[in-house]
VMD Tcl script that draws the C-alpha trace (Angstrom):
set ca {
  {60.97 -2.54 -15.55}
  {58.53 0.38 -15.30}
  {59.04 3.25 -12.86}
  {55.92 4.45 -11.07}
  {55.26 7.52 -8.94}
  {53.25 7.74 -5.73}
  {50.19 9.12 -7.57}
  {46.86 7.38 -6.85}
  {46.71 5.89 -10.34}
  {50.23 4.50 -10.14}
  {49.58 3.01 -6.70}
  {46.53 1.24 -8.14}
  {48.75 -0.12 -10.92}
  {51.32 -1.34 -8.39}
  {48.69 -3.00 -6.23}
  {47.05 -4.73 -9.18}
  {50.46 -6.00 -10.32}
  {51.20 -7.52 -6.91}
  {47.76 -9.10 -6.75}
  {48.38 -10.66 -10.18}
  {51.72 -12.20 -9.25}
  {54.17 -9.57 -10.54}
  {57.15 -8.15 -8.62}
  {56.92 -4.54 -7.45}
  {59.63 -2.70 -5.53}
  {57.93 -0.55 -2.90}
  {59.27 2.10 -0.53}
  {59.12 1.59 3.21}
  {60.50 3.71 6.03}
  {63.36 1.21 6.44}
  {64.55 0.18 2.93}
  {62.88 -0.53 -0.42}
  {61.25 -3.96 -0.50}
  {60.72 -6.36 -3.42}
  {57.00 -6.93 -3.02}
  {55.11 -10.06 -4.06}
  {51.74 -11.61 -3.26}
  {52.45 -13.68 -0.15}
  {49.80 -16.26 -1.13}
  {51.27 -16.82 -4.60}
  {54.08 -19.40 -4.55}
  {55.06 -18.62 -8.15}
  {55.50 -14.95 -7.26}
  {57.51 -15.92 -4.17}
  {59.74 -18.12 -6.30}
  {60.37 -15.14 -8.60}
  {61.51 -13.10 -5.56}
  {64.11 -15.72 -4.68}
  {65.20 -15.91 -8.30}
  {65.43 -12.13 -8.79}
  {67.47 -11.68 -5.61}
  {69.51 -14.88 -6.08}
  {68.43 -15.57 -2.53}
  {68.92 -18.98 -0.89}
  {65.67 -20.76 -0.09}
  {66.71 -21.21 3.55}
  {66.43 -17.44 4.20}
  {62.83 -16.58 5.20}
  {60.91 -13.55 3.93}
  {59.07 -10.84 5.87}
  {55.35 -10.58 5.20}
  {53.95 -7.04 5.27}
  {50.40 -6.06 6.17}
  {48.59 -2.74 5.72}
  {47.13 -2.60 9.23}
  {48.16 -4.27 12.51}
  {44.95 -6.31 12.50}
  {46.03 -7.88 9.22}
  {48.78 -9.83 10.97}
  {46.18 -12.31 12.19}
  {45.71 -13.44 8.55}
  {49.17 -14.97 8.52}
  {50.16 -15.47 12.17}
  {48.95 -16.30 15.66}
  {48.92 -12.87 17.28}
  {47.68 -14.15 20.64}
  {51.16 -15.19 21.84}
  {52.61 -13.44 24.87}
  {53.52 -9.76 24.26}
  {52.47 -9.74 20.59}
  {49.44 -7.48 21.00}
  {51.28 -5.12 23.35}
  {54.19 -4.71 20.96}
  {51.93 -4.27 17.94}
  {49.91 -1.61 19.74}
  {53.04 0.26 20.83}
  {55.26 0.03 17.75}
  {53.10 -0.65 14.68}
  {53.07 0.80 12.12}
  {56.86 0.95 12.39}
  {60.25 -0.71 11.92}
  {59.57 -3.79 14.05}
  {59.13 -7.29 12.60}
  {57.63 -9.97 14.85}
  {58.35 -13.67 14.41}
  {55.17 -15.51 15.35}
  {53.65 -18.98 14.89}
  {52.43 -19.07 11.31}
  {48.97 -19.88 10.01}
  {48.79 -23.10 7.96}
  {47.77 -21.16 4.83}
  {51.12 -19.34 4.63}
  {53.27 -20.97 1.92}
  {56.35 -22.77 3.21}
  {58.42 -20.90 0.63}
  {57.73 -17.62 2.47}
  {58.95 -19.07 5.78}
  {61.71 -21.36 4.48}
  {59.80 -24.29 5.92}
  {59.79 -22.91 9.47}
  {56.70 -23.10 11.67}
  {56.98 -19.35 12.25}
  {56.41 -16.33 10.02}
  {58.05 -12.89 10.16}
  {55.40 -10.17 9.87}
  {55.43 -6.37 9.97}
  {53.17 -3.38 9.43}
  {55.33 -0.68 7.79}
  {54.95 3.01 8.61}
  {55.47 4.34 5.08}
  {52.11 5.59 3.75}
  {52.89 4.50 0.17}
  {53.71 0.95 1.22}
  {50.58 0.67 3.34}
  {48.39 2.06 0.56}
  {49.78 -0.41 -1.99}
  {49.32 -3.35 0.38}
  {45.79 -2.23 1.22}
  {44.83 -1.79 -2.44}
  {46.33 -5.16 -3.37}
  {44.05 -6.94 -0.91}
  {46.77 -9.47 -0.01}
  {49.66 -9.64 2.47}
  {52.89 -8.73 0.68}
  {56.16 -10.59 1.11}
  {58.88 -7.98 0.65}
  {62.56 -8.63 1.33}
  {64.98 -5.84 0.51}
  {65.00 -5.07 -3.22}
  {68.64 -5.95 -3.91}
  {70.71 -9.00 -4.84}
  {71.15 -11.30 -1.85}
  {73.93 -10.19 0.48}
  {74.45 -6.81 -1.17}
  {73.80 -3.25 -0.01}
  {70.18 -2.56 0.81}
  {68.39 0.07 -1.32}
  {67.16 3.27 0.29}
  {66.22 4.98 -2.98}
  {64.37 3.87 -6.09}
  {67.54 4.43 -8.13}
  {69.34 1.83 -5.99}
  {66.70 -0.75 -6.91}
  {67.01 0.05 -10.60}
  {70.81 -0.23 -10.43}
  {70.75 -3.53 -8.55}
  {67.83 -5.40 -10.10}
  {66.97 -3.64 -13.38}
  {64.70 -5.81 -15.52}
  {64.36 -8.49 -12.84}
  {61.56 -6.41 -11.31}
  {58.34 -5.51 -13.11}
  {57.67 -2.15 -11.43}
  {59.48 0.22 -9.08}
  {57.43 2.71 -7.07}
  {59.48 5.84 -6.28}
  {58.48 7.01 -2.83}
  {61.62 9.06 -2.17}
  {64.47 8.31 0.26}
  {63.78 5.96 3.16}
  {63.58 7.87 6.43}
  {65.01 5.17 8.74}
  {67.54 3.75 6.31}
  {68.25 0.37 7.93}
  {66.05 -2.71 7.98}
  {63.49 -3.40 10.67}
  {64.36 -4.92 14.01}
  {63.34 -8.60 14.03}
  {61.99 -9.89 17.35}
  {61.24 -13.59 17.82}
  {58.28 -14.05 20.14}
  {58.27 -17.83 19.61}
  {61.42 -18.04 21.76}
  {61.70 -17.86 25.54}
  {62.95 -15.34 26.42}
  {62.05 -13.29 23.33}
  {65.09 -12.74 21.10}
  {66.11 -9.87 18.85}
  {67.28 -11.83 15.81}
  {68.34 -8.72 13.90}
  {69.00 -5.25 15.34}
  {67.33 -2.60 13.22}
  {65.24 0.54 13.05}
  {63.67 0.10 16.50}
  {66.13 0.14 19.37}
  {66.55 -2.67 21.89}
  {66.07 -0.10 24.64}
  {62.62 0.85 23.30}
  {61.55 -2.79 23.03}
  {62.64 -3.47 26.61}
  {60.22 -0.82 27.83}
  {57.46 -3.25 26.82}
  {59.34 -6.56 27.08}
  {62.10 -6.22 29.71}
  {63.41 -9.79 29.31}
  {64.27 -9.48 25.60}
  {67.78 -10.66 24.72}
  {70.05 -10.35 21.68}
  {70.60 -13.42 19.50}
  {74.14 -14.66 18.77}
  {74.88 -13.11 15.36}
  {77.36 -15.85 14.41}
  {74.46 -18.17 13.47}
  {74.45 -19.90 10.09}
  {70.88 -21.20 10.42}
  {68.77 -18.06 10.01}
  {65.30 -17.73 11.53}
  {64.94 -14.25 10.01}
  {66.37 -12.20 7.13}
  {69.79 -10.63 7.59}
  {71.12 -13.13 10.13}
  {73.95 -14.64 8.10}
  {77.43 -13.53 9.23}
  {78.17 -11.97 5.80}
  {75.50 -9.62 4.44}
  {74.80 -6.02 3.30}
  {78.13 -6.03 1.46}
  {79.43 -3.37 -0.97}
  {81.57 -4.42 -3.90}
  {84.58 -2.65 -2.37}
  {86.36 -4.35 0.56}
  {85.15 -2.89 3.85}
  {87.28 -2.95 7.01}
  {85.80 -2.32 10.44}
  {87.67 -0.69 13.33}
  {86.91 0.33 16.89}
  {85.62 3.83 17.54}
  {88.45 6.35 17.31}
  {90.91 3.87 15.76}
  {90.83 5.10 12.15}
  {94.00 7.22 12.50}
  {95.92 3.98 13.25}
  {94.51 2.13 10.23}
  {96.83 0.76 7.55}
  {94.83 1.10 4.32}
  {96.12 -0.25 1.05}
  {95.80 2.07 -1.93}
  {93.17 4.80 -2.14}
  {90.92 4.37 0.88}
  {87.88 6.07 2.37}
  {87.26 6.59 6.08}
  {83.63 6.32 7.22}
  {83.37 8.20 10.52}
  {80.81 8.95 13.20}
  {81.10 12.43 14.64}
  {83.04 15.59 13.85}
  {86.01 14.79 16.13}
  {86.49 11.40 14.54}
  {86.32 12.86 11.02}
  {88.90 15.54 11.86}
  {91.25 12.92 13.33}
  {90.92 10.73 10.25}
  {91.64 13.68 7.94}
  {94.69 14.76 9.96}
  {96.11 11.23 9.87}
  {96.71 11.61 6.14}
  {95.90 7.93 5.60}
  {92.70 8.40 3.62}
  {91.92 9.86 0.22}
  {88.42 10.80 1.42}
  {86.59 11.06 4.75}
  {82.82 10.60 5.03}
  {81.04 11.54 8.26}
  {77.71 9.74 8.74}
  {76.68 12.26 11.39}
  {78.82 15.27 12.38}
  {76.68 15.70 15.49}
  {77.12 12.07 16.57}
  {73.45 11.20 16.07}
  {72.96 7.43 15.54}
  {69.52 7.98 13.98}
  {71.05 10.26 11.34}
  {73.90 7.79 10.79}
  {71.45 4.94 10.21}
  {69.51 6.99 7.67}
  {72.72 7.89 5.79}
  {74.56 4.55 5.96}
  {73.37 2.69 2.87}
  {73.23 5.79 0.66}
  {76.84 6.57 1.61}
  {77.94 3.00 0.88}
  {76.09 2.96 -2.46}
  {77.79 6.20 -3.49}
  {81.25 5.06 -2.35}
  {80.84 1.71 -4.06}
  {80.74 3.54 -7.40}
  {83.92 5.52 -6.74}
  {87.56 4.85 -7.60}
  {88.53 3.49 -4.19}
  {90.52 0.43 -3.20}
  {89.13 0.02 0.32}
  {86.51 1.40 2.68}
  {87.30 1.72 6.39}
  {84.53 2.28 8.92}
  {84.48 2.76 12.66}
  {81.96 1.25 15.06}
  {79.34 3.41 16.71}
  {78.50 3.20 20.43}
  {76.37 0.09 21.09}
  {73.31 2.13 22.00}
  {70.01 2.80 20.23}
  {70.33 2.63 16.45}
  {74.11 2.50 16.81}
  {73.65 -1.20 17.44}
  {71.84 -1.60 14.09}
  {74.51 0.37 12.19}
  {77.26 -1.75 13.77}
  {75.40 -4.92 12.80}
  {75.28 -3.82 9.15}
  {78.94 -2.78 9.15}
  {80.03 -6.01 10.82}
  {78.23 -8.13 8.23}
  {79.38 -5.92 5.33}
  {82.98 -6.45 6.45}
  {82.73 -10.22 6.96}
  {84.59 -12.51 4.60}
}
mol new
graphics top color blue
foreach p $ca { graphics top sphere $p radius 0.5 }
foreach p [lrange $ca 0 end-1] q [lrange $ca 1 end] { graphics top cylinder $p $q radius 0.2 }
display resetview
């Protein structure tokens, strides 16, 4: 594994590596992705192997510009162009009918493909220089905490990846929202970095998919996912003071009042506040870094409270729910 910077020469190296079938971890505004040439089935197979990812879990294909989506998908379906114009580049993945040239391995044999144009300038530059669409699931072992820093990738994957491009911390901090436009009505398959409320400004009939599914049409849909090594318990908002932790436990709070109540309860060895001001955007950006850090500590359990089901609070709750699932 070779660590690269975001210098022009290093980005050329990263792009050439992807074009030639190597695996390159790249920064995006959501999380770090494990990038591979989407046309190269051998490279795609290496992604599944490196992540220990089941073949039934489809990948997201990334393009440098919104127009590039037409290389891999039918972008003429209802609402696709409007959503791309409004939210791309950005943390929205669209599930669209795939072009025949897209390898089945990238889509897990589905007749649809998940595609996104990321907002991170380093990611877009690497994809553009590579000259190919880039399949890039999160750069971590399957089901584990997503990486929001280059160091997380190195810790999780090490020599399984050829290069890691360090583009700094991810600004959004949770994966993209996945919206299936092949369904009627359109379905949010995975809450993420773009809120449901924002999407409904363009597509008012969008609904949320039942997250208990075991047949994923998009990454991150399995009931158990995003898990730390430590057991994580999930409670309702404000319920941490009534928790019954076993051993040395950490409380993960949302808002100053909640953190104070958890501290005063005396039930926790440590209290972590994802956002003292109660800002769901800040909480989303801090979530995975906090869990990575806590996962390395001498704790027996992690306890987290749900956020309000609004905006990015919905995405944070989705990650916490799946991280706590057995």
